[in-house]
VEXKOLVO-374068 format. One record per residue (C-alpha): residue in three letters; residue number from 0; x, y, z. Coordinates in Angstrom, 3 decimals. Layout:
N
<res=ala; n=NUM; c1=X; c2=Y; c3=Z>
...
END
This chain:
362
<res=met; n=0; c1=-93.361; c2=76.041; c3=41.910>
<res=gly; n=1; c1=-92.189; c2=78.615; c3=39.389>
<res=ile; n=2; c1=-95.408; c2=80.624; c3=39.743>
<res=ile; n=3; c1=-95.257; c2=80.406; c3=43.538>
<res=arg; n=4; c1=-91.597; c2=81.457; c3=43.585>
<res=lys; n=5; c1=-92.373; c2=84.392; c3=41.294>
<res=ala; n=6; c1=-95.212; c2=85.478; c3=43.559>
<res=leu; n=7; c1=-93.050; c2=85.212; c3=46.669>
<res=ser; n=8; c1=-90.399; c2=87.350; c3=44.979>
<res=ser; n=9; c1=-92.895; c2=90.068; c3=44.014>
<res=arg; n=10; c1=-92.854; c2=93.636; c3=45.283>
<res=pro; n=11; c1=-96.107; c2=93.333; c3=47.321>
<res=val; n=12; c1=-94.689; c2=90.394; c3=49.263>
<res=ala; n=13; c1=-91.411; c2=92.285; c3=49.770>
<res=ser; n=14; c1=-93.313; c2=95.208; c3=51.263>
<res=leu; n=15; c1=-95.102; c2=92.867; c3=53.666>
<res=thr; n=16; c1=-91.896; c2=91.217; c3=54.886>
<res=ser; n=17; c1=-89.790; c2=94.392; c3=55.067>
<res=pro; n=18; c1=-87.192; c2=94.997; c3=56.439>
<res=his; n=19; c1=-86.450; c2=91.297; c3=55.902>
<res=thr; n=20; c1=-86.837; c2=89.316; c3=52.702>
<res=ile; n=21; c1=-89.290; c2=86.458; c3=52.248>
<res=asp; n=22; c1=-86.321; c2=84.090; c3=52.266>
<res=his; n=23; c1=-85.534; c2=85.197; c3=55.813>
<res=tyr; n=24; c1=-88.847; c2=83.727; c3=56.953>
<res=leu; n=25; c1=-88.733; c2=80.672; c3=54.691>
<res=asp; n=26; c1=-85.323; c2=79.863; c3=56.132>
<res=gln; n=27; c1=-86.919; c2=79.531; c3=59.570>
<res=ile; n=28; c1=-89.122; c2=76.738; c3=58.200>
<res=his; n=29; c1=-86.420; c2=74.904; c3=56.246>
<res=pro; n=30; c1=-83.122; c2=76.177; c3=54.774>
<res=met; n=31; c1=-83.855; c2=74.596; c3=51.378>
<res=leu; n=32; c1=-87.036; c2=76.681; c3=51.059>
<res=ala; n=33; c1=-86.219; c2=79.928; c3=49.260>
<res=ala; n=34; c1=-87.757; c2=82.213; c3=46.678>
<res=glu; n=35; c1=-84.459; c2=83.685; c3=45.487>
<res=asn; n=36; c1=-81.556; c2=82.320; c3=47.531>
<res=val; n=37; c1=-79.867; c2=79.253; c3=46.111>
<res=arg; n=38; c1=-79.323; c2=76.350; c3=48.468>
<res=ala; n=39; c1=-78.123; c2=72.848; c3=47.717>
<res=arg; n=40; c1=-77.911; c2=69.585; c3=49.575>
<res=val; n=41; c1=-74.708; c2=67.567; c3=49.325>
<res=val; n=42; c1=-75.438; c2=64.225; c3=47.657>
<res=glu; n=43; c1=-71.932; c2=62.780; c3=47.650>
<res=val; n=44; c1=-68.299; c2=63.770; c3=48.149>
<res=ile; n=45; c1=-65.942; c2=61.888; c3=45.826>
<res=gln; n=46; c1=-62.209; c2=61.808; c3=46.547>
<res=glu; n=47; c1=-60.470; c2=62.518; c3=43.238>
<res=thr; n=48; c1=-56.880; c2=62.537; c3=44.563>
<res=gly; n=49; c1=-55.206; c2=62.822; c3=47.928>
<res=asp; n=50; c1=-56.023; c2=66.525; c3=48.044>
<res=ala; n=51; c1=-58.910; c2=67.018; c3=45.605>
<res=ser; n=52; c1=-62.612; c2=66.205; c3=45.772>
<res=thr; n=53; c1=-65.776; c2=66.457; c3=43.700>
<res=val; n=54; c1=-68.959; c2=67.470; c3=45.497>
<res=ile; n=55; c1=-72.245; c2=66.422; c3=43.895>
<res=leu; n=56; c1=-75.026; c2=68.858; c3=44.766>
<res=arg; n=57; c1=-78.810; c2=68.857; c3=44.434>
<res=pro; n=58; c1=-79.928; c2=72.518; c3=44.308>
<res=asn; n=59; c1=-83.300; c2=73.969; c3=45.256>
<res=gly; n=60; c1=-85.739; c2=75.485; c3=42.775>
<res=ala; n=61; c1=-84.082; c2=78.905; c3=42.876>
<res=trp; n=62; c1=-81.117; c2=77.525; c3=40.912>
<res=lys; n=63; c1=-81.128; c2=78.762; c3=37.297>
<res=gly; n=64; c1=-78.524; c2=76.377; c3=35.961>
<res=phe; n=65; c1=-75.070; c2=77.026; c3=34.565>
<res=thr; n=66; c1=-73.082; c2=77.386; c3=31.385>
<res=pro; n=67; c1=-69.995; c2=75.147; c3=31.146>
<res=gly; n=68; c1=-66.949; c2=77.076; c3=32.374>
<res=gln; n=69; c1=-68.803; c2=79.085; c3=35.012>
<res=his; n=70; c1=-68.259; c2=79.057; c3=38.773>
<res=val; n=71; c1=-70.397; c2=79.470; c3=41.880>
<res=gln; n=72; c1=-69.828; c2=81.158; c3=45.195>
<res=phe; n=73; c1=-69.906; c2=78.233; c3=47.602>
<res=gly; n=74; c1=-70.662; c2=78.865; c3=51.269>
<res=val; n=75; c1=-70.524; c2=76.532; c3=54.248>
<res=glu; n=76; c1=-71.302; c2=77.258; c3=57.874>
<res=val; n=77; c1=-68.835; c2=75.971; c3=60.435>
<res=asn; n=78; c1=-69.290; c2=76.742; c3=64.133>
<res=gly; n=79; c1=-71.820; c2=79.450; c3=63.301>
<res=thr; n=80; c1=-69.588; c2=81.234; c3=60.774>
<res=arg; n=81; c1=-70.307; c2=81.187; c3=57.052>
<res=arg; n=82; c1=-67.248; c2=80.974; c3=54.821>
<res=ile; n=83; c1=-67.531; c2=81.616; c3=51.075>
<res=arg; n=84; c1=-65.190; c2=80.767; c3=48.211>
<res=cys; n=85; c1=-65.550; c2=80.433; c3=44.428>
<res=phe; n=86; c1=-65.449; c2=76.957; c3=42.898>
<res=ser; n=87; c1=-65.901; c2=75.966; c3=39.260>
<res=val; n=88; c1=-68.675; c2=73.685; c3=38.083>
<res=ser; n=89; c1=-67.161; c2=70.472; c3=36.722>
<res=ser; n=90; c1=-70.218; c2=68.529; c3=35.539>
<res=ser; n=91; c1=-71.922; c2=68.333; c3=32.161>
<res=lys; n=92; c1=-74.759; c2=70.701; c3=31.386>
<res=ala; n=93; c1=-76.169; c2=68.173; c3=28.919>
<res=ala; n=94; c1=-76.392; c2=65.311; c3=31.416>
<res=lys; n=95; c1=-80.099; c2=66.093; c3=32.138>
<res=lys; n=96; c1=-79.826; c2=65.469; c3=35.869>
<res=asp; n=97; c1=-81.175; c2=67.360; c3=38.854>
<res=thr; n=98; c1=-77.674; c2=67.551; c3=40.278>
<res=phe; n=99; c1=-74.427; c2=69.254; c3=39.350>
<res=ser; n=100; c1=-70.917; c2=69.123; c3=40.759>
<res=val; n=101; c1=-68.024; c2=71.329; c3=41.760>
<res=ser; n=102; c1=-64.493; c2=69.991; c3=42.027>
<res=val; n=103; c1=-61.937; c2=71.476; c3=44.377>
<res=lys; n=104; c1=-58.302; c2=71.031; c3=45.258>
<res=ala; n=105; c1=-57.647; c2=71.525; c3=48.967>
<res=his; n=106; c1=-54.993; c2=74.174; c3=49.501>
<res=pro; n=107; c1=-52.982; c2=74.192; c3=52.750>
<res=asp; n=108; c1=-54.229; c2=77.694; c3=53.647>
<res=gly; n=109; c1=-57.712; c2=77.241; c3=52.173>
<res=tyr; n=110; c1=-60.208; c2=76.925; c3=55.027>
<res=val; n=111; c1=-63.231; c2=76.120; c3=52.861>
<res=ser; n=112; c1=-61.395; c2=73.820; c3=50.437>
<res=gln; n=113; c1=-59.847; c2=71.904; c3=53.337>
<res=phe; n=114; c1=-63.230; c2=71.556; c3=55.030>
<res=leu; n=115; c1=-64.840; c2=70.454; c3=51.781>
<res=his; n=116; c1=-62.169; c2=67.821; c3=51.123>
<res=asn; n=117; c1=-61.804; c2=66.447; c3=54.645>
<res=glu; n=118; c1=-65.047; c2=67.027; c3=56.533>
<res=leu; n=119; c1=-68.020; c2=67.806; c3=54.274>
<res=gln; n=120; c1=-70.681; c2=65.129; c3=54.613>
<res=pro; n=121; c1=-73.679; c2=64.046; c3=52.486>
<res=arg; n=122; c1=-76.976; c2=65.791; c3=53.339>
<res=thr; n=123; c1=-75.148; c2=68.954; c3=54.421>
<res=ile; n=124; c1=-76.879; c2=72.088; c3=53.117>
<res=val; n=125; c1=-74.582; c2=74.609; c3=51.435>
<res=tyr; n=126; c1=-75.202; c2=78.168; c3=50.300>
<res=leu; n=127; c1=-74.652; c2=79.073; c3=46.663>
<res=ser; n=128; c1=-74.787; c2=81.991; c3=44.294>
<res=gln; n=129; c1=-76.187; c2=81.631; c3=40.816>
<res=ala; n=130; c1=-73.569; c2=80.507; c3=38.318>
<res=glu; n=131; c1=-71.260; c2=83.328; c3=37.247>
<res=gly; n=132; c1=-68.425; c2=83.991; c3=34.823>
<res=glu; n=133; c1=-67.691; c2=84.727; c3=31.160>
<res=phe; n=134; c1=-65.188; c2=81.911; c3=30.575>
<res=val; n=135; c1=-67.692; c2=79.958; c3=28.491>
<res=leu; n=136; c1=-67.922; c2=78.311; c3=25.102>
<res=pro; n=137; c1=-69.603; c2=80.199; c3=22.257>
<res=arg; n=138; c1=-73.169; c2=79.311; c3=21.327>
<res=val; n=139; c1=-71.857; c2=77.717; c3=18.141>
<res=val; n=140; c1=-68.700; c2=75.729; c3=18.876>
<res=pro; n=141; c1=-66.198; c2=75.709; c3=15.980>
<res=asp; n=142; c1=-64.974; c2=72.512; c3=14.355>
<res=asn; n=143; c1=-61.502; c2=72.910; c3=15.890>
<res=leu; n=144; c1=-61.196; c2=73.604; c3=19.611>
<res=leu; n=145; c1=-58.214; c2=73.503; c3=21.977>
<res=leu; n=146; c1=-58.632; c2=73.265; c3=25.752>
<res=ile; n=147; c1=-55.536; c2=73.825; c3=27.913>
<res=ser; n=148; c1=-55.497; c2=73.398; c3=31.667>
<res=gly; n=149; c1=-52.991; c2=73.251; c3=34.467>
<res=gly; n=150; c1=-53.484; c2=71.619; c3=37.870>
<res=ser; n=151; c1=-56.893; c2=72.311; c3=39.383>
<res=gly; n=152; c1=-57.619; c2=74.634; c3=36.450>
<res=ile; n=153; c1=-58.934; c2=71.486; c3=34.794>
<res=thr; n=154; c1=-62.333; c2=71.784; c3=36.513>
<res=pro; n=155; c1=-64.128; c2=74.320; c3=34.254>
<res=val; n=156; c1=-62.555; c2=72.716; c3=31.200>
<res=met; n=157; c1=-63.937; c2=69.327; c3=32.253>
<res=ser; n=158; c1=-67.403; c2=70.862; c3=32.386>
<res=met; n=159; c1=-66.899; c2=72.074; c3=28.821>
<res=ile; n=160; c1=-65.671; c2=68.812; c3=27.345>
<res=arg; n=161; c1=-68.202; c2=66.696; c3=29.241>
<res=thr; n=162; c1=-70.977; c2=68.895; c3=27.883>
<res=leu; n=163; c1=-69.615; c2=68.668; c3=24.343>
<res=arg; n=164; c1=-69.479; c2=64.874; c3=24.654>
<res=asp; n=165; c1=-72.997; c2=64.548; c3=26.064>
<res=ser; n=166; c1=-74.492; c2=66.966; c3=23.526>
<res=gly; n=167; c1=-73.090; c2=65.010; c3=20.582>
<res=his; n=168; c1=-70.515; c2=67.558; c3=19.389>
<res=arg; n=169; c1=-68.657; c2=66.120; c3=16.392>
<res=gly; n=170; c1=-65.948; c2=68.730; c3=15.908>
<res=asn; n=171; c1=-62.300; c2=68.090; c3=16.731>
<res=val; n=172; c1=-61.381; c2=68.808; c3=20.352>
<res=thr; n=173; c1=-57.823; c2=68.714; c3=21.683>
<res=phe; n=174; c1=-57.420; c2=68.601; c3=25.456>
<res=leu; n=175; c1=-53.916; c2=69.509; c3=26.682>
<res=his; n=176; c1=-53.527; c2=69.113; c3=30.451>
<res=tyr; n=177; c1=-50.511; c2=69.795; c3=32.667>
<res=ala; n=178; c1=-50.150; c2=68.229; c3=36.116>
<res=arg; n=179; c1=-47.199; c2=67.650; c3=38.420>
<res=ser; n=180; c1=-47.611; c2=63.881; c3=38.239>
<res=asn; n=181; c1=-50.154; c2=61.185; c3=37.563>
<res=glu; n=182; c1=-50.941; c2=61.089; c3=41.302>
<res=asp; n=183; c1=-51.803; c2=64.808; c3=41.235>
<res=glu; n=184; c1=-54.112; c2=64.482; c3=38.227>
<res=met; n=185; c1=-57.850; c2=64.894; c3=38.723>
<res=phe; n=186; c1=-60.425; c2=63.007; c3=36.613>
<res=thr; n=187; c1=-57.964; c2=60.371; c3=35.404>
<res=ser; n=188; c1=-60.615; c2=57.790; c3=34.477>
<res=asp; n=189; c1=-62.712; c2=60.435; c3=32.704>
<res=leu; n=190; c1=-59.695; c2=61.556; c3=30.685>
<res=asp; n=191; c1=-59.035; c2=57.939; c3=29.718>
<res=glu; n=192; c1=-62.629; c2=57.584; c3=28.480>
<res=leu; n=193; c1=-62.534; c2=60.886; c3=26.607>
<res=ala; n=194; c1=-59.334; c2=59.812; c3=24.856>
<res=glu; n=195; c1=-61.238; c2=56.881; c3=23.312>
<res=gln; n=196; c1=-63.580; c2=59.204; c3=21.401>
<res=ala; n=197; c1=-62.779; c2=59.538; c3=17.720>
<res=asn; n=198; c1=-63.003; c2=63.328; c3=17.666>
<res=val; n=199; c1=-61.100; c2=63.963; c3=20.933>
<res=thr; n=200; c1=-57.333; c2=64.076; c3=21.457>
<res=val; n=201; c1=-56.226; c2=64.020; c3=25.095>
<res=gln; n=202; c1=-52.605; c2=64.823; c3=25.857>
<res=arg; n=203; c1=-51.399; c2=64.811; c3=29.466>
<res=ile; n=204; c1=-48.010; c2=66.217; c3=30.423>
<res=tyr; n=205; c1=-46.590; c2=65.561; c3=33.886>
<res=thr; n=206; c1=-44.121; c2=68.314; c3=34.687>
<res=arg; n=207; c1=-42.355; c2=66.709; c3=37.670>
<res=lys; n=208; c1=-42.704; c2=62.966; c3=37.109>
<res=pro; n=209; c1=-42.918; c2=62.343; c3=33.346>
<res=glu; n=210; c1=-44.475; c2=59.054; c3=32.317>
<res=pro; n=211; c1=-42.179; c2=56.659; c3=30.420>
<res=gly; n=212; c1=-42.753; c2=56.773; c3=26.689>
<res=val; n=213; c1=-44.522; c2=60.139; c3=26.711>
<res=glu; n=214; c1=-43.097; c2=62.325; c3=23.947>
<res=leu; n=215; c1=-44.069; c2=65.709; c3=25.378>
<res=lys; n=216; c1=-42.378; c2=66.868; c3=28.566>
<res=gly; n=217; c1=-41.990; c2=69.966; c3=30.686>
<res=arg; n=218; c1=-44.131; c2=73.061; c3=30.826>
<res=phe; n=219; c1=-46.142; c2=74.553; c3=27.977>
<res=his; n=220; c1=-44.124; c2=75.340; c3=24.860>
<res=val; n=221; c1=-45.045; c2=76.178; c3=21.292>
<res=asp; n=222; c1=-43.502; c2=72.857; c3=20.252>
<res=his; n=223; c1=-46.312; c2=71.096; c3=22.113>
<res=leu; n=224; c1=-48.801; c2=72.736; c3=19.753>
<res=lys; n=225; c1=-46.702; c2=71.811; c3=16.728>
<res=his; n=226; c1=-46.515; c2=68.192; c3=17.896>
<res=leu; n=227; c1=-50.310; c2=68.078; c3=18.131>
<res=gly; n=228; c1=-50.757; c2=69.732; c3=14.739>
<res=ile; n=229; c1=-52.473; c2=72.795; c3=16.232>
<res=asp; n=230; c1=-52.491; c2=76.051; c3=14.286>
<res=pro; n=231; c1=-53.213; c2=78.709; c3=16.970>
<res=thr; n=232; c1=-54.322; c2=81.264; c3=14.392>
<res=glu; n=233; c1=-57.193; c2=79.001; c3=13.355>
<res=thr; n=234; c1=-58.058; c2=77.309; c3=16.654>
<res=leu; n=235; c1=-60.283; c2=78.760; c3=19.355>
<res=thr; n=236; c1=-58.369; c2=78.112; c3=22.581>
<res=tyr; n=237; c1=-59.431; c2=78.104; c3=26.212>
<res=val; n=238; c1=-56.804; c2=78.022; c3=28.944>
<res=cys; n=239; c1=-57.331; c2=77.811; c3=32.696>
<res=gly; n=240; c1=-54.702; c2=77.366; c3=35.352>
<res=pro; n=241; c1=-52.015; c2=79.119; c3=37.370>
<res=ala; n=242; c1=-50.599; c2=82.483; c3=36.368>
<res=gly; n=243; c1=-47.348; c2=81.058; c3=34.976>
<res=leu; n=244; c1=-49.113; c2=78.787; c3=32.499>
<res=ile; n=245; c1=-51.469; c2=81.509; c3=31.353>
<res=ala; n=246; c1=-48.670; c2=84.041; c3=30.898>
<res=thr; n=247; c1=-46.679; c2=81.607; c3=28.745>
<res=val; n=248; c1=-49.669; c2=80.665; c3=26.580>
<res=arg; n=249; c1=-50.701; c2=84.307; c3=26.222>
<res=asp; n=250; c1=-47.201; c2=85.390; c3=25.189>
<res=thr; n=251; c1=-46.941; c2=82.514; c3=22.714>
<res=tyr; n=252; c1=-50.260; c2=83.334; c3=21.079>
<res=thr; n=253; c1=-49.372; c2=87.028; c3=20.917>
<res=glu; n=254; c1=-46.070; c2=86.268; c3=19.185>
<res=leu; n=255; c1=-47.877; c2=84.048; c3=16.675>
<res=gly; n=256; c1=-50.558; c2=86.659; c3=15.950>
<res=ala; n=257; c1=-53.262; c2=84.476; c3=17.481>
<res=ala; n=258; c1=-54.225; c2=86.525; c3=20.555>
<res=asp; n=259; c1=-57.800; c2=86.923; c3=19.297>
<res=gln; n=260; c1=-58.278; c2=83.132; c3=19.486>
<res=leu; n=261; c1=-57.439; c2=82.964; c3=23.201>
<res=arg; n=262; c1=-59.846; c2=82.878; c3=26.165>
<res=leu; n=263; c1=-58.267; c2=82.976; c3=29.645>
<res=glu; n=264; c1=-59.292; c2=82.107; c3=33.197>
<res=tyr; n=265; c1=-56.874; c2=82.417; c3=36.126>
<res=phe; n=266; c1=-57.140; c2=79.813; c3=38.865>
<res=lys; n=267; c1=-54.632; c2=81.587; c3=41.042>
<res=val; n=268; c1=-53.619; c2=85.215; c3=40.855>
<res=pro; n=269; c1=-49.960; c2=86.007; c3=40.126>
<res=ser; n=270; c1=-47.721; c2=86.588; c3=43.114>
<res=val; n=271; c1=-47.160; c2=90.248; c3=43.925>
<res=asp; n=272; c1=-43.678; c2=91.772; c3=43.724>
<res=leu; n=273; c1=-43.366; c2=93.572; c3=47.046>
<res=asp; n=274; c1=-40.261; c2=95.371; c3=45.793>
<res=ala; n=275; c1=-42.001; c2=96.802; c3=42.729>
<res=ala; n=276; c1=-41.494; c2=100.468; c3=41.940>
<res=asp; n=277; c1=-45.123; c2=101.293; c3=42.776>
<res=ala; n=278; c1=-44.757; c2=100.044; c3=46.391>
<res=thr; n=279; c1=-44.415; c2=103.572; c3=47.729>
<res=gly; n=280; c1=-46.607; c2=106.155; c3=49.423>
<res=thr; n=281; c1=-49.427; c2=105.757; c3=51.919>
<res=leu; n=282; c1=-52.576; c2=103.631; c3=51.780>
<res=thr; n=283; c1=-55.453; c2=105.327; c3=53.598>
<res=phe; n=284; c1=-58.486; c2=103.406; c3=54.807>
<res=asp; n=285; c1=-60.815; c2=106.382; c3=54.909>
<res=asp; n=286; c1=-63.773; c2=104.954; c3=56.847>
<res=ala; n=287; c1=-61.549; c2=103.406; c3=59.525>
<res=lys; n=288; c1=-59.339; c2=106.518; c3=59.769>
<res=ile; n=289; c1=-56.252; c2=104.340; c3=59.405>
<res=glu; n=290; c1=-53.133; c2=105.074; c3=57.385>
<res=ala; n=291; c1=-50.366; c2=102.600; c3=56.555>
<res=asp; n=292; c1=-47.204; c2=102.649; c3=54.496>
<res=asn; n=293; c1=-47.851; c2=100.983; c3=51.163>
<res=ser; n=294; c1=-46.210; c2=97.548; c3=51.419>
<res=gly; n=295; c1=-46.822; c2=96.667; c3=47.769>
<res=ala; n=296; c1=-49.242; c2=93.855; c3=48.663>
<res=thr; n=297; c1=-52.853; c2=93.828; c3=47.473>
<res=ile; n=298; c1=-55.194; c2=96.291; c3=49.157>
<res=leu; n=299; c1=-57.076; c2=93.369; c3=50.721>
<res=glu; n=300; c1=-53.888; c2=91.984; c3=52.269>
<res=gln; n=301; c1=-52.837; c2=95.413; c3=53.495>
<res=ala; n=302; c1=-56.293; c2=96.004; c3=54.992>
<res=glu; n=303; c1=-56.092; c2=92.708; c3=56.857>
<res=ala; n=304; c1=-52.582; c2=93.555; c3=58.063>
<res=ala; n=305; c1=-54.009; c2=96.845; c3=59.410>
<res=gly; n=306; c1=-56.573; c2=94.920; c3=61.472>
<res=leu; n=307; c1=-59.554; c2=95.465; c3=59.183>
<res=lys; n=308; c1=-61.883; c2=92.678; c3=58.095>
<res=pro; n=309; c1=-63.252; c2=93.574; c3=54.642>
<res=glu; n=310; c1=-65.587; c2=91.145; c3=52.924>
<res=phe; n=311; c1=-64.026; c2=88.855; c3=50.355>
<res=gly; n=312; c1=-64.831; c2=85.650; c3=48.519>
<res=cys; n=313; c1=-62.537; c2=84.153; c3=45.905>
<res=arg; n=314; c1=-59.441; c2=86.346; c3=46.395>
<res=met; n=315; c1=-58.963; c2=85.984; c3=42.619>
<res=gly; n=316; c1=-60.883; c2=88.966; c3=41.246>
<res=val; n=317; c1=-63.813; c2=86.834; c3=40.134>
<res=cys; n=318; c1=-66.715; c2=87.032; c3=42.556>
<res=asn; n=319; c1=-66.958; c2=90.827; c3=43.188>
<res=thr; n=320; c1=-67.460; c2=90.305; c3=46.931>
<res=cys; n=321; c1=-64.538; c2=92.581; c3=47.801>
<res=val; n=322; c1=-65.499; c2=95.512; c3=45.568>
<res=val; n=323; c1=-65.063; c2=98.893; c3=47.292>
<res=lys; n=324; c1=-64.824; c2=102.518; c3=46.203>
<res=lys; n=325; c1=-61.416; c2=104.014; c3=45.621>
<res=asn; n=326; c1=-61.717; c2=107.677; c3=46.533>
<res=his; n=327; c1=-58.530; c2=108.742; c3=44.790>
<res=gly; n=328; c1=-55.099; c2=107.511; c3=43.776>
<res=ala; n=329; c1=-53.787; c2=104.983; c3=41.263>
<res=val; n=330; c1=-54.007; c2=101.194; c3=41.462>
<res=arg; n=331; c1=-52.515; c2=98.373; c3=39.407>
<res=his; n=332; c1=-54.383; c2=95.176; c3=38.522>
<res=val; n=333; c1=-52.075; c2=92.268; c3=39.388>
<res=ile; n=334; c1=-53.329; c2=90.118; c3=36.505>
<res=ser; n=335; c1=-53.560; c2=92.563; c3=33.619>
<res=asn; n=336; c1=-51.010; c2=95.075; c3=35.013>
<res=glu; n=337; c1=-53.342; c2=97.870; c3=33.915>
<res=ile; n=338; c1=-53.110; c2=101.037; c3=35.995>
<res=ser; n=339; c1=-56.215; c2=103.062; c3=36.757>
<res=ala; n=340; c1=-56.294; c2=106.462; c3=38.444>
<res=asn; n=341; c1=-59.934; c2=107.497; c3=38.128>
<res=thr; n=342; c1=-61.523; c2=109.234; c3=41.102>
<res=asp; n=343; c1=-64.462; c2=107.542; c3=42.865>
<res=glu; n=344; c1=-64.150; c2=104.284; c3=40.946>
<res=thr; n=345; c1=-64.934; c2=100.805; c3=42.261>
<res=ile; n=346; c1=-62.085; c2=98.311; c3=42.497>
<res=lys; n=347; c1=-61.594; c2=94.699; c3=43.555>
<res=ile; n=348; c1=-59.212; c2=94.971; c3=46.464>
<res=cys; n=349; c1=-58.078; c2=91.331; c3=46.195>
<res=val; n=350; c1=-56.409; c2=91.955; c3=42.816>
<res=his; n=351; c1=-55.425; c2=95.629; c3=43.024>
<res=val; n=352; c1=-52.262; c2=97.040; c3=44.557>
<res=pro; n=353; c1=-51.744; c2=100.724; c3=45.340>
<res=val; n=354; c1=-49.445; c2=102.794; c3=43.170>
<res=gly; n=355; c1=-48.212; c2=105.540; c3=45.465>
<res=asp; n=356; c1=-50.753; c2=107.308; c3=47.685>
<res=val; n=357; c1=-54.215; c2=105.720; c3=47.565>
<res=asn; n=358; c1=-57.399; c2=106.368; c3=49.562>
<res=val; n=359; c1=-60.119; c2=103.709; c3=49.717>
<res=ala; n=360; c1=-63.561; c2=103.622; c3=51.371>
<res=leu; n=361; c1=-62.769; c2=100.986; c3=53.979>
END
């Protein structure tokens, strides 16, 4: 099939099928047939908690696999409309199966996550991108590794630790997970099994309903690292979760001189301060010939408020679906707080807010 797929993806075939792609015609035969487009059939939907599910997927031959920690753009068609969001892979790369899984927490305003949790059925065909993302383990994993997650940020970290377990990694791994309560915790049975491994330390902290007898309580604090005997300056650390957790861990590591040991992945962008000093001026949507007072919200949110419908995917600055050209003006990245004022640069409108007058090609 590899040779056939390569032939179907060749330039001569593309010239014959132009202006469409070969996948356009293969899709008419069966949606799982594709030379380049990734499709997957749902094998099973597992309820993890009251609002979280794991979807086991069997991809077609166009799938190139994943590296633990990566995500996919996940698309479903409902009533003739395809909706796309980014979800992290949660399964082990070393499991040697023809399936993989994504795990998702259903958010009240998340159309795709709600559909996935409540309505997605086995045998449904979903539309995927290839695996993406740089939040991955190094090729050679060090002997001491710390994984920190909060809430649904546990999903890419579970892919990492499952892969380490299945590949026979013998180094010391500490898994520090924060959840509101035991009822809100995903992968409880897996965490219990991981905790039985000699080289793995699993510490769960429930921030709203602490378990009796648990020594560590509350949100992340440097004392939690001290209790676990972790030296941040000598421990490669991965953290994934909401903005508050990441900001606290990042500040702690910076104060301790360990910033170079930290790898970060946001699972939810920080909230935007609508009263910030840069919420001034006019935002111009050049293609639509629309101007609006800068509200201080992200450019994507302001475009939607102006009646425009720009493309978007994750709304977290990950998938690049919302990239557009900024003609001129300054913008601030809501995660890094970096300000950029280059002319004719591309920006991700889901994570950039205007600073004063800004003109974008929308």
